[in-house]
NUTORRO-638432 format. One record per residue (C-alpha): residue in three letters; residue number from 1; x, y, z. Coordinates in Angstrom, 1 decimal. Example, Ala and Ser with C-alpha at 12.3 -4.5 7.8 and 13.67 -1.06 7.14 Angstrom:
// residues 2
("ala", 1, (12.3, -4.5, 7.8))
("ser", 2, (13.7, -1.1, 7.1))
This chain:
// residues 276
("arg", 1, (0.0, 0.0, 0.0))
("ala", 2, (2.8, 2.4, 0.8))
("asp", 3, (4.1, 1.9, -2.8))
("ile", 4, (0.7, 2.9, -4.1))
("trp", 5, (0.7, 6.2, -2.2))
("val", 6, (4.2, 7.0, -3.6))
("leu", 7, (3.1, 6.1, -7.1))
("ala", 8, (0.1, 8.3, -6.8))
("ala", 9, (2.3, 11.2, -5.6))
("leu", 10, (4.7, 10.8, -8.5))
("gln", 11, (1.9, 10.5, -11.0))
("gly", 12, (0.2, 13.6, -9.5))
("ala", 13, (3.4, 15.6, -10.0))
("ser", 14, (3.9, 14.3, -13.5))
("gly", 15, (0.3, 14.9, -14.5))
("ser", 16, (0.3, 18.5, -13.1))
("gln", 17, (2.9, 19.7, -15.6))
("pro", 18, (1.7, 21.8, -18.5))
("asn", 19, (0.6, 19.7, -21.4))
("gly", 20, (3.4, 19.3, -23.9))
("gly", 21, (5.7, 21.5, -21.8))
("pro", 22, (9.3, 21.5, -23.0))
("asp", 23, (10.6, 21.1, -19.4))
("asn", 24, (8.3, 18.2, -18.4))
("arg", 25, (9.9, 15.2, -16.7))
("glu", 26, (8.7, 11.7, -16.2))
("phe", 27, (8.7, 11.4, -12.3))
("ala", 28, (9.3, 7.7, -12.7))
("met", 29, (9.1, 5.4, -9.7))
("asp", 30, (12.6, 4.1, -8.9))
("trp", 31, (12.0, 1.9, -5.8))
("ile", 32, (9.3, -0.5, -4.7))
("gly", 33, (8.9, -2.7, -1.6))
("arg", 34, (8.1, -0.1, 1.0))
("pro", 35, (6.7, -1.6, 4.3))
("thr", 36, (3.1, -1.0, 5.1))
("cys", 37, (2.9, 0.4, 8.6))
("asp", 38, (0.0, -1.8, 9.8))
("asp", 39, (1.5, -5.1, 8.5))
("pro", 40, (1.1, -7.5, 11.5))
("asn", 41, (4.1, -9.5, 10.3))
("leu", 42, (6.4, -6.5, 11.0))
("asn", 43, (8.1, -6.2, 14.4))
("leu", 44, (7.2, -3.2, 16.6))
("ala", 45, (10.9, -2.7, 17.1))
("thr", 46, (11.2, -1.5, 13.5))
("gly", 47, (8.7, 1.2, 14.1))
("cys", 48, (6.5, 0.0, 11.3))
("val", 49, (3.4, -1.0, 13.3))
("glu", 50, (1.9, 2.0, 15.0))
("asn", 51, (-1.4, 2.5, 16.8))
("ser", 52, (-2.5, 5.2, 14.3))
("cys", 53, (-2.1, 2.9, 11.3))
("thr", 54, (-5.2, 1.4, 9.6))
("gln", 55, (-5.9, 0.1, 6.2))
("thr", 56, (-7.1, 3.5, 5.1))
("arg", 57, (-4.5, 5.8, 6.7))
("gly", 58, (-0.9, 5.8, 7.6))
("pro", 59, (0.6, 7.0, 10.9))
("asp", 60, (0.1, 10.5, 12.1))
("arg", 61, (3.0, 12.8, 11.5))
("ala", 62, (3.5, 16.3, 12.9))
("leu", 63, (3.8, 18.9, 10.1))
("pro", 64, (6.6, 21.5, 10.4))
("ser", 65, (5.5, 24.9, 11.7))
("pro", 66, (4.3, 27.4, 9.1))
("asn", 67, (6.3, 30.1, 10.9))
("leu", 68, (9.9, 28.9, 10.4))
("asp", 69, (12.6, 31.4, 9.6))
("thr", 70, (15.3, 30.6, 7.0))
("his", 71, (17.6, 28.8, 9.4))
("glu", 72, (14.8, 26.7, 11.0))
("leu", 73, (13.4, 25.8, 7.6))
("leu", 74, (16.8, 24.6, 6.3))
("ala", 75, (17.4, 22.7, 9.6))
("tyr", 76, (14.1, 20.9, 9.4))
("phe", 77, (14.6, 19.6, 5.9))
("ser", 78, (18.2, 18.7, 6.6))
("thr", 79, (17.3, 16.8, 9.7))
("glu", 80, (14.3, 14.9, 8.4))
("phe", 81, (15.4, 14.2, 4.8))
("gly", 82, (19.1, 15.0, 4.5))
("phe", 83, (18.3, 18.0, 2.2))
("asp", 84, (20.9, 20.6, 1.4))
("asp", 85, (19.8, 24.2, 0.9))
("arg", 86, (19.1, 23.7, -2.8))
("asp", 87, (16.9, 20.7, -2.1))
("thr", 88, (14.9, 22.7, 0.4))
("val", 89, (14.3, 25.6, -1.9))
("ala", 90, (13.3, 23.2, -4.7))
("ile", 91, (10.8, 21.2, -2.6))
("met", 92, (9.1, 24.4, -1.4))
("gly", 93, (8.1, 25.0, -5.0))
("ala", 94, (5.4, 22.3, -4.5))
("his", 95, (3.4, 25.2, -3.1))
("thr", 96, (2.7, 26.1, -6.7))
("leu", 97, (-0.1, 23.5, -6.4))
("gly", 98, (-3.1, 23.5, -4.2))
("thr", 99, (-5.0, 25.9, -1.9))
("leu", 100, (-5.2, 26.8, 1.8))
("ala", 101, (-8.4, 26.3, 3.7))
("arg", 102, (-9.2, 28.1, 7.0))
("glu", 103, (-11.0, 25.0, 8.4))
("asn", 104, (-7.9, 22.9, 7.9))
("ser", 105, (-4.9, 25.2, 8.6))
("gly", 106, (-6.4, 28.5, 9.6))
("tyr", 107, (-5.0, 30.2, 6.4))
("asp", 108, (-7.4, 31.8, 4.0))
("gly", 109, (-6.0, 30.9, 0.5))
("thr", 110, (-8.8, 29.7, -1.7))
("asn", 111, (-6.8, 30.8, -4.8))
("gly", 112, (-3.6, 29.1, -3.6))
("trp", 113, (-0.1, 30.5, -3.5))
("val", 114, (0.1, 31.6, -7.2))
("gly", 115, (-3.4, 31.2, -8.6))
("asn", 116, (-2.9, 28.4, -11.1))
("val", 117, (-3.4, 25.7, -8.5))
("asn", 118, (-3.3, 22.7, -10.8))
("ser", 119, (-0.1, 23.5, -12.7))
("leu", 120, (3.4, 22.4, -11.6))
("ala", 121, (5.7, 25.2, -12.8))
("asn", 122, (8.0, 27.8, -11.4))
("gly", 123, (5.4, 30.6, -10.8))
("tyr", 124, (6.0, 30.3, -7.1))
("tyr", 125, (9.5, 31.7, -7.4))
("asp", 126, (8.3, 34.3, -9.8))
("ser", 127, (5.9, 35.6, -7.1))
("leu", 128, (8.7, 35.9, -4.6))
("val", 129, (11.7, 37.2, -6.6))
("gly", 130, (12.1, 40.3, -8.7))
("gly", 131, (14.8, 41.3, -11.1))
("ser", 132, (15.3, 40.9, -14.8))
("ser", 133, (17.8, 38.0, -14.8))
("val", 134, (19.4, 35.6, -12.4))
("asp", 135, (22.4, 38.0, -12.4))
("ser", 136, (20.4, 41.0, -11.1))
("pro", 137, (21.8, 42.6, -8.0))
("val", 138, (20.2, 41.7, -4.7))
("asp", 139, (18.2, 44.9, -4.4))
("glu", 140, (16.5, 44.2, -7.7))
("leu", 141, (15.9, 40.5, -6.8))
("met", 142, (14.1, 41.8, -3.7))
("asn", 143, (11.9, 44.1, -5.7))
("ala", 144, (9.2, 41.5, -6.5))
("asn", 145, (5.5, 42.2, -6.4))
("asn", 146, (4.6, 43.4, -2.9))
("trp", 147, (3.2, 41.2, -0.2))
("glu", 148, (1.3, 42.5, 2.9))
("gln", 149, (0.5, 40.8, 6.1))
("val", 150, (-3.2, 40.2, 6.9))
("tyr", 151, (-4.7, 38.8, 10.1))
("ile", 152, (-7.1, 35.9, 9.8))
("asp", 153, (-9.4, 35.7, 12.9))
("asn", 154, (-10.5, 32.0, 13.3))
("thr", 155, (-12.2, 32.3, 16.7))
("ala", 156, (-15.4, 31.0, 15.1))
("leu", 157, (-13.5, 27.9, 13.9))
("thr", 158, (-11.4, 25.3, 15.6))
("thr", 159, (-8.2, 26.4, 13.8))
("pro", 160, (-5.6, 28.9, 15.1))
("asn", 161, (-5.7, 32.6, 14.3))
("arg", 162, (-3.1, 33.3, 11.6))
("trp", 163, (-1.1, 36.0, 10.0))
("glu", 164, (-0.6, 35.4, 6.3))
("trp", 165, (1.0, 37.4, 3.4))
("glu", 166, (-1.4, 38.4, 0.7))
("arg", 167, (-0.9, 39.9, -2.8))
("gly", 168, (-3.4, 41.4, -5.3))
("thr", 169, (-7.1, 41.4, -5.6))
("asn", 170, (-7.2, 37.7, -6.1))
("arg", 171, (-5.6, 37.3, -2.7))
("phe", 172, (-2.8, 35.0, -3.4))
("val", 173, (-1.2, 33.8, -0.2))
("met", 174, (2.2, 33.0, 1.3))
("ile", 175, (3.0, 31.9, 4.8))
("asn", 176, (6.1, 32.8, 6.8))
("ser", 177, (8.0, 29.7, 5.8))
("asp", 178, (7.5, 30.6, 2.1))
("met", 179, (8.8, 34.1, 2.8))
("ser", 180, (11.8, 32.8, 4.5))
("leu", 181, (13.2, 31.7, 1.2))
("val", 182, (13.7, 35.3, 0.2))
("arg", 183, (13.6, 37.3, 3.5))
("ser", 184, (15.4, 36.9, 6.8))
("leu", 185, (12.7, 36.8, 9.4))
("thr", 186, (14.9, 35.6, 12.3))
("gly", 187, (13.6, 37.2, 15.5))
("glu", 188, (10.7, 38.9, 13.8))
("ile", 189, (7.9, 36.2, 13.9))
("gly", 190, (5.5, 36.5, 16.7))
("ala", 191, (3.3, 33.9, 18.5))
("glu", 192, (0.5, 33.9, 15.8))
("gly", 193, (2.9, 34.5, 12.9))
("gly", 194, (2.8, 38.3, 12.9))
("val", 195, (6.0, 40.0, 11.6))
("ser", 196, (6.1, 43.3, 13.4))
("gly", 197, (9.6, 44.7, 12.8))
("cys", 198, (9.8, 44.8, 9.0))
("gln", 199, (7.7, 44.5, 5.8))
("phe", 200, (8.3, 42.7, 2.5))
("lys", 201, (9.7, 45.7, 0.7))
("cys", 202, (10.0, 49.4, 1.1))
("asn", 203, (10.2, 51.7, -2.0))
("gly", 204, (10.6, 55.2, -0.8))
("asn", 205, (10.9, 57.1, 2.4))
("asn", 206, (7.4, 56.9, 3.9))
("cys", 207, (7.3, 53.2, 4.7))
("pro", 208, (5.9, 52.5, 8.2))
("leu", 209, (8.5, 49.7, 8.6))
("pro", 210, (11.9, 49.0, 6.9))
("ala", 211, (12.1, 46.2, 4.4))
("cys", 212, (13.0, 42.8, 5.8))
("pro", 213, (16.6, 41.9, 4.9))
("his", 214, (17.1, 39.3, 2.2))
("ala", 215, (17.8, 35.6, 3.0))
("pro", 216, (21.4, 35.2, 1.8))
("glu", 217, (21.4, 31.4, 2.0))
("thr", 218, (18.4, 30.9, -0.3))
("leu", 219, (17.5, 34.0, -2.3))
("asp", 220, (20.0, 33.3, -5.1))
("ile", 221, (18.7, 29.7, -5.5))
("ala", 222, (15.1, 31.0, -5.6))
("ala", 223, (16.2, 33.4, -8.3))
("glu", 224, (17.7, 30.6, -10.4))
("tyr", 225, (14.4, 28.8, -10.3))
("lys", 226, (12.4, 32.0, -11.2))
("phe", 227, (14.4, 32.3, -14.4))
("asn", 228, (14.9, 28.6, -15.3))
("asn", 229, (11.8, 26.4, -15.1))
("ala", 230, (13.7, 23.4, -16.5))
("leu", 231, (16.3, 23.7, -13.8))
("trp", 232, (13.7, 23.9, -11.1))
("val", 233, (11.7, 20.9, -12.3))
("glu", 234, (14.8, 18.8, -12.5))
("asp", 235, (15.9, 19.8, -8.9))
("phe", 236, (12.3, 19.4, -7.7))
("glu", 237, (12.0, 15.9, -9.0))
("ser", 238, (15.3, 15.0, -7.3))
("ala", 239, (14.3, 16.4, -4.0))
("phe", 240, (10.8, 15.0, -4.2))
("lys", 241, (12.1, 11.5, -4.8))
("met", 242, (14.7, 11.9, -2.0))
("met", 243, (11.8, 12.7, 0.3))
("leu", 244, (9.7, 9.7, -0.9))
("glu", 245, (12.7, 7.4, -0.4))
("thr", 246, (13.4, 8.5, 3.1))
("gly", 247, (12.0, 5.8, 5.3))
("gln", 248, (12.5, 2.5, 7.0))
("tyr", 249, (14.0, 0.7, 4.0))
("asp", 250, (17.4, 0.7, 2.4))
("thr", 251, (17.7, 2.4, -1.0))
("ser", 252, (21.5, 2.9, -0.7))
("gly", 253, (22.2, 0.4, -3.5))
("thr", 254, (22.4, 1.2, -7.2))
("cys", 255, (19.1, 1.1, -9.2))
("val", 256, (20.2, 0.5, -12.8))
("ser", 257, (16.8, -0.5, -14.2))
("pro", 258, (13.9, 0.9, -12.2))
("pro", 259, (11.7, 0.0, -10.5))
("cys", 260, (14.1, -1.7, -8.0))
("val", 261, (13.2, -3.5, -4.9))
("ala", 262, (14.1, -1.7, -1.7))
("gly", 263, (16.4, -3.5, 0.8))
("asp", 264, (15.8, -4.5, 4.3))
("ile", 265, (14.3, -2.2, 6.9))
("phe", 266, (17.3, -0.6, 8.6))
("glu", 267, (16.2, 2.4, 10.6))
("arg", 268, (13.2, 4.1, 12.1))
("arg", 269, (12.2, 7.4, 10.7))
("asn", 270, (9.6, 9.3, 12.7))
("leu", 271, (9.0, 12.8, 11.3))
("arg", 272, (9.0, 15.5, 13.9))
("gly", 273, (7.6, 19.0, 13.8))
("leu", 274, (9.6, 22.1, 14.4))
("asn", 275, (7.3, 24.3, 16.4))
("asn", 276, (9.7, 27.1, 17.5))
């Protein structure tokens, strides 16, 4: 069953690419043989049998906080998946797909992050990075379309109150962890996600707050992806597969002719949330 979920994820990514797009990739499934967490033949010591597992759902996993600054975001993906900075920036581009629902997360993003919620392309980075080329100076890369913080009061719901970043009349949405790819928010994020000491950008002398400084570890990578969709799709596929292959089975061998059968279970992976 675990293999079926992975296959569905890969096919979803593949099928979300623009029809006939020149940068499209196959998103082939390289490994099979993942353990199913509720298999009664597996030993509890392996961590594969968990009380939350049933035939219709896998184990519960805490999601990372939506309010991570750049260092926390990079640390989370490094710890959980072995990602480097480039892998992390690439995987965040998955937010080009889907929407945000107040009843689920508290965020009000019915039009998603970039509007075209069913298309896997690099519009996410285009919304966060300015400039005219990847070689543009930092101040031009920071001069993207403006984003402003908006408070979402969810007291009538069961979800937390949120601060989100919105842009345009269509109300495209970013969360702080998205912004941390291009802005350094260290020490600026409050309990509900409000950023009180800086704003996305400031053009002129009458800004109520200074512009947040750029994120030096990740802004240049995001800029590469803004101006090169083929590069992003290639790196995204690599990071996505790395994420899907992180688990309790051994994929350290060479897979010459996919799909290959994963090796023995060798470690417990239990994803943790960073809630700082």
